[in-house]
PLY file of the C-alpha trace (Angstrom):
ply
format ascii 1.0
element vertex 318
property float x
property float y
property float z
element edge 317
property int vertex1
property int vertex2
end_header
47.30 -45.44 1.81
43.73 -46.47 2.62
43.50 -43.77 5.33
44.80 -41.15 2.88
42.20 -42.07 0.24
39.46 -42.04 2.87
40.57 -38.60 4.03
40.48 -37.28 0.46
37.03 -38.80 -0.02
35.66 -37.18 3.15
37.25 -33.87 2.23
35.59 -34.05 -1.19
32.19 -34.70 0.39
32.68 -31.83 2.83
33.60 -29.43 0.03
30.60 -30.54 -1.97
28.31 -29.90 0.97
29.85 -26.49 1.51
29.31 -25.56 -2.11
25.65 -26.61 -1.98
24.84 -24.88 1.33
25.37 -21.21 0.39
23.55 -21.63 -2.95
20.39 -22.64 -1.10
20.72 -20.10 1.71
18.66 -16.92 1.80
20.08 -13.76 3.30
18.30 -11.63 5.86
19.46 -8.51 4.00
19.95 -8.30 0.24
20.95 -5.45 -2.06
19.97 -4.15 -5.48
21.68 -1.62 -7.74
21.05 0.12 -11.03
24.20 -1.58 -12.32
23.57 -4.94 -10.60
22.75 -8.33 -12.12
20.06 -10.79 -11.03
22.48 -13.72 -11.40
24.42 -12.25 -8.47
23.83 -13.36 -4.86
22.40 -9.88 -4.05
25.15 -9.18 -1.54
26.56 -5.74 -0.78
29.47 -6.32 -3.16
27.51 -8.28 -5.79
24.03 -6.75 -5.86
21.05 -7.80 -7.95
19.34 -5.63 -10.55
15.65 -5.90 -9.63
13.32 -6.50 -6.69
12.06 -9.65 -8.44
15.62 -10.94 -8.72
16.38 -10.25 -5.07
13.19 -11.53 -3.50
13.97 -15.23 -4.02
17.35 -14.71 -2.34
15.90 -12.88 0.66
14.75 -14.77 3.72
11.30 -14.43 5.21
11.16 -11.32 7.43
14.27 -10.06 5.63
14.96 -6.76 3.88
15.89 -5.59 0.38
17.86 -2.33 0.26
19.01 -0.12 -2.61
22.65 0.79 -3.07
22.16 3.53 -5.66
19.44 5.13 -7.80
17.66 3.01 -10.39
14.48 1.51 -11.78
14.04 -1.83 -10.07
10.99 -3.37 -11.73
7.60 -4.67 -10.67
7.44 -7.44 -8.09
5.05 -9.86 -6.39
5.63 -10.31 -2.65
4.56 -13.64 -1.13
6.24 -13.53 2.29
6.88 -11.11 5.12
9.44 -8.70 3.74
10.70 -5.12 3.78
11.56 -3.08 0.69
13.48 -0.08 2.01
15.29 2.36 -0.26
15.34 5.29 2.10
17.48 8.24 0.93
18.08 6.53 -2.44
15.97 7.39 -5.51
14.32 4.08 -6.31
11.62 3.67 -8.92
9.20 1.07 -10.23
7.96 1.66 -13.78
4.59 -0.08 -13.83
3.34 0.84 -17.29
0.50 -1.48 -18.28
0.69 -3.49 -15.08
0.76 -3.39 -11.27
3.88 -2.14 -9.54
3.72 -4.33 -6.42
1.32 -7.23 -5.89
0.78 -8.56 -2.36
-1.42 -11.70 -2.60
-1.71 -12.82 1.02
-3.24 -16.15 0.07
0.12 -17.04 -1.52
1.91 -16.60 1.82
3.07 -19.70 3.69
0.79 -20.64 6.58
3.92 -20.70 8.77
4.57 -17.03 8.03
3.55 -15.76 11.46
4.23 -12.05 10.88
2.33 -11.72 7.57
3.76 -8.21 7.29
4.97 -6.27 4.24
6.78 -2.94 4.63
7.35 -0.61 1.66
9.47 2.48 2.20
10.71 5.28 -0.06
9.67 4.01 -3.48
8.53 6.00 -6.53
5.94 4.46 -8.87
5.52 5.73 -12.42
2.57 4.27 -14.29
3.54 6.20 -17.42
-0.16 6.86 -18.13
-0.97 3.14 -18.53
-0.23 1.74 -15.06
-2.98 -0.35 -13.44
-2.30 -0.25 -9.67
0.90 0.94 -8.04
0.26 -1.34 -5.04
-2.45 -4.00 -5.00
-3.23 -6.07 -1.90
-5.42 -9.16 -2.27
-6.27 -12.44 -0.54
-7.73 -13.16 2.86
-9.71 -16.28 2.03
-6.81 -18.49 3.15
-4.38 -16.16 4.92
-6.14 -13.39 6.85
-5.16 -10.48 9.10
-2.00 -9.49 7.22
-0.30 -6.12 7.72
0.87 -3.69 5.01
2.92 -0.59 5.88
3.62 2.04 3.19
5.89 5.01 4.02
7.51 7.88 2.13
6.14 6.81 -1.25
5.15 8.65 -4.45
2.61 7.23 -6.93
1.79 8.83 -10.29
0.27 8.04 -13.67
-2.12 5.05 -13.43
-4.82 5.27 -16.12
-5.01 1.64 -17.31
-7.37 -1.08 -16.08
-8.41 -0.43 -12.48
-6.42 2.82 -12.67
-5.79 3.03 -8.92
-2.93 4.19 -6.77
-3.21 1.87 -3.75
-5.90 -0.82 -3.80
-6.57 -3.04 -0.78
-9.07 -5.72 -1.76
-8.56 -8.29 1.00
-11.64 -10.22 2.04
-10.25 -11.57 5.32
-9.46 -8.38 7.19
-6.08 -6.97 8.16
-4.25 -3.72 8.74
-3.07 -1.00 6.36
-0.86 1.92 7.41
0.07 4.67 4.95
2.17 7.67 5.95
4.09 10.51 4.26
2.81 9.39 0.87
1.51 11.15 -2.27
-0.87 9.62 -4.80
-1.62 11.74 -7.86
-2.84 11.52 -11.44
-4.81 8.26 -11.42
-7.92 7.46 -13.42
-10.27 6.14 -10.74
-9.40 5.84 -7.02
-6.32 7.34 -5.41
-6.53 5.04 -2.38
-9.25 2.38 -2.28
-9.93 0.04 0.62
-12.64 -2.11 -0.87
-12.74 -5.72 0.39
-13.57 -8.32 -2.26
-17.25 -9.35 -2.13
-17.75 -6.91 0.73
-15.34 -8.82 2.98
-16.03 -11.72 5.29
-18.37 -11.13 8.21
-16.44 -9.96 11.23
-13.22 -9.56 9.22
-12.40 -5.85 9.13
-9.59 -3.90 7.49
-8.25 -1.28 9.91
-6.67 1.67 8.12
-4.58 4.63 9.24
-3.61 7.41 6.82
-1.24 10.04 8.21
0.25 12.90 6.17
-1.14 11.48 2.93
-1.88 13.57 -0.17
-4.28 12.42 -2.89
-4.60 14.73 -5.89
-6.14 14.57 -9.34
-7.93 11.24 -9.11
-11.61 10.56 -9.72
-12.35 9.73 -6.07
-9.49 10.56 -3.70
-10.03 8.09 -0.85
-12.63 5.30 -1.01
-13.65 3.27 2.04
-16.09 0.38 1.52
-17.69 -2.44 3.50
-16.02 -3.77 6.65
-13.48 -0.95 6.84
-12.57 1.26 9.79
-10.30 4.19 8.93
-8.50 7.03 10.69
-7.42 9.85 8.35
-5.11 12.39 9.97
-3.13 15.45 8.73
-3.88 14.71 5.10
-4.92 16.47 1.87
-7.53 15.43 -0.69
-7.57 17.98 -3.48
-8.46 18.39 -7.14
-10.38 15.13 -7.46
-13.06 14.93 -10.15
-15.69 13.32 -7.91
-15.35 13.03 -4.11
-12.32 13.86 -2.04
-13.41 11.18 0.45
-16.13 8.61 -0.29
-17.47 6.09 2.25
-20.13 3.60 1.23
-21.31 0.12 2.16
-23.37 -2.58 0.50
-22.47 -5.25 3.08
-20.69 -4.60 6.39
-20.29 -1.33 8.30
-17.89 1.48 7.42
-16.48 3.93 9.94
-14.23 6.84 8.90
-12.79 9.48 11.23
-11.18 12.51 9.54
-9.01 14.84 11.62
-6.86 17.88 10.79
-7.30 17.30 7.07
-7.75 19.67 4.09
-10.43 18.64 1.60
-10.56 21.17 -1.19
-11.23 21.77 -4.90
-13.11 18.50 -5.39
-16.53 18.06 -6.98
-17.73 16.84 -3.56
-15.66 17.24 -0.42
-16.93 14.30 1.65
-19.59 11.86 0.41
-21.58 9.23 2.26
-22.53 6.73 -0.42
-25.12 4.97 1.74
-25.35 1.79 3.76
-24.13 1.35 7.32
-21.72 4.28 7.24
-20.41 6.65 9.91
-18.24 9.61 8.90
-16.93 11.95 11.60
-15.07 15.21 10.93
-12.90 17.14 13.37
-10.44 20.05 13.07
-10.65 19.86 9.27
-11.08 22.32 6.38
-13.70 21.52 3.75
-13.31 24.39 1.31
-13.61 25.37 -2.35
-15.46 22.21 -3.36
-18.45 22.37 -5.69
-20.45 20.70 -2.90
-19.01 20.41 0.59
-20.87 17.38 1.95
-23.14 14.76 0.38
-25.08 12.39 2.60
-24.98 12.08 6.38
-21.82 13.17 8.21
-21.07 14.06 11.80
-19.05 17.05 12.95
-17.53 17.90 16.31
-18.27 21.54 15.52
-14.61 22.54 15.17
-14.33 22.26 11.38
-14.20 25.08 8.84
-16.72 24.42 6.08
-16.63 27.50 3.90
-16.04 28.80 0.39
-17.83 25.88 -1.30
-20.36 26.18 -4.11
-22.92 24.77 -1.68
-22.83 22.97 1.63
-24.98 20.06 0.44
-26.11 18.02 3.45
-25.50 19.85 6.70
-23.56 17.73 9.21
-24.95 16.52 12.51
-23.14 18.22 15.38
-21.88 15.84 18.04
-20.34 16.95 21.34
-16.65 16.65 22.05
-16.01 13.81 24.47
0 1
1 2
2 3
3 4
4 5
5 6
6 7
7 8
8 9
9 10
10 11
11 12
12 13
13 14
14 15
15 16
16 17
17 18
18 19
19 20
20 21
21 22
22 23
23 24
24 25
25 26
26 27
27 28
28 29
29 30
30 31
31 32
32 33
33 34
34 35
35 36
36 37
37 38
38 39
39 40
40 41
41 42
42 43
43 44
44 45
45 46
46 47
47 48
48 49
49 50
50 51
51 52
52 53
53 54
54 55
55 56
56 57
57 58
58 59
59 60
60 61
61 62
62 63
63 64
64 65
65 66
66 67
67 68
68 69
69 70
70 71
71 72
72 73
73 74
74 75
75 76
76 77
77 78
78 79
79 80
80 81
81 82
82 83
83 84
84 85
85 86
86 87
87 88
88 89
89 90
90 91
91 92
92 93
93 94
94 95
95 96
96 97
97 98
98 99
99 100
100 101
101 102
102 103
103 104
104 105
105 106
106 107
107 108
108 109
109 110
110 111
111 112
112 113
113 114
114 115
115 116
116 117
117 118
118 119
119 120
120 121
121 122
122 123
123 124
124 125
125 126
126 127
127 128
128 129
129 130
130 131
131 132
132 133
133 134
134 135
135 136
136 137
137 138
138 139
139 140
140 141
141 142
142 143
143 144
144 145
145 146
146 147
147 148
148 149
149 150
150 151
151 152
152 153
153 154
154 155
155 156
156 157
157 158
158 159
159 160
160 161
161 162
162 163
163 164
164 165
165 166
166 167
167 168
168 169
169 170
170 171
171 172
172 173
173 174
174 175
175 176
176 177
177 178
178 179
179 180
180 181
181 182
182 183
183 184
184 185
185 186
186 187
187 188
188 189
189 190
190 191
191 192
192 193
193 194
194 195
195 196
196 197
197 198
198 199
199 200
200 201
201 202
202 203
203 204
204 205
205 206
206 207
207 208
208 209
209 210
210 211
211 212
212 213
213 214
214 215
215 216
216 217
217 218
218 219
219 220
220 221
221 222
222 223
223 224
224 225
225 226
226 227
227 228
228 229
229 230
230 231
231 232
232 233
233 234
234 235
235 236
236 237
237 238
238 239
239 240
240 241
241 242
242 243
243 244
244 245
245 246
246 247
247 248
248 249
249 250
250 251
251 252
252 253
253 254
254 255
255 256
256 257
257 258
258 259
259 260
260 261
261 262
262 263
263 264
264 265
265 266
266 267
267 268
268 269
269 270
270 271
271 272
272 273
273 274
274 275
275 276
276 277
277 278
278 279
279 280
280 281
281 282
282 283
283 284
284 285
285 286
286 287
287 288
288 289
289 290
290 291
291 292
292 293
293 294
294 295
295 296
296 297
297 298
298 299
299 300
300 301
301 302
302 303
303 304
304 305
305 306
306 307
307 308
308 309
309 310
310 311
311 312
312 313
313 314
314 315
315 316
316 317
């Protein structure tokens, strides 16, 4: 009798432990659906409704995927994570707010990767959005990585009124590819470290096949930034298609195989320790082609503008 009661008692404890374990576990892959519910475990058969609902149930370095089309809400990401809704229409309505916040200083110090990947999302600011994607931090957690692919951003005219804003002060990496930013009130893509960035802490940026249209400034590169812009389009912007300027650390921007057209100014050097190099690019149909010092490898087409502005310095191909 005693052995039987003991067995039942141990069995009860084991069952209790089993019931607690899965509730605390986080999955490497979670799922969201337009008809999901955030009380669900975010599994394939019981998906969540929003990114915010799924993120607490997703392990560090894990991935949130979309099962079907839907609007999945704004979210703050505080750990290495992938949001991937490739081949599924997935939207974030960020009216009056930011769509995705990435505050690196809220990451755990044990988060070695410090990497956020965003793929195939559509952001609709509905004319009042602030930033579609805002990256901050760097004072505590530095050298994080953000990768943005196959993304569409539209309609940010509230507050900062930016498409993508990287404001990290502690350096890091930003990669944007196959992405369109359009109809924003100030900067389409801005890499502008807070307080000019920390000395020696640089943000390295690569833009490939990126289109920025109908912003004030298309692409803005500020202090302690080094950028490679390749196969991209900056068009229809009210001020500069590309603006590089520095009040603190150096700025270096290389522009290759890119169309810069129908802007007030094609490429502008806003002053400071700035180097802008152009190669294999078209600077056409702008009110002014170039403002401030730029360098050209001599293989660009600068034509059809209202005026050339500041003639580039020709540098030899190496």
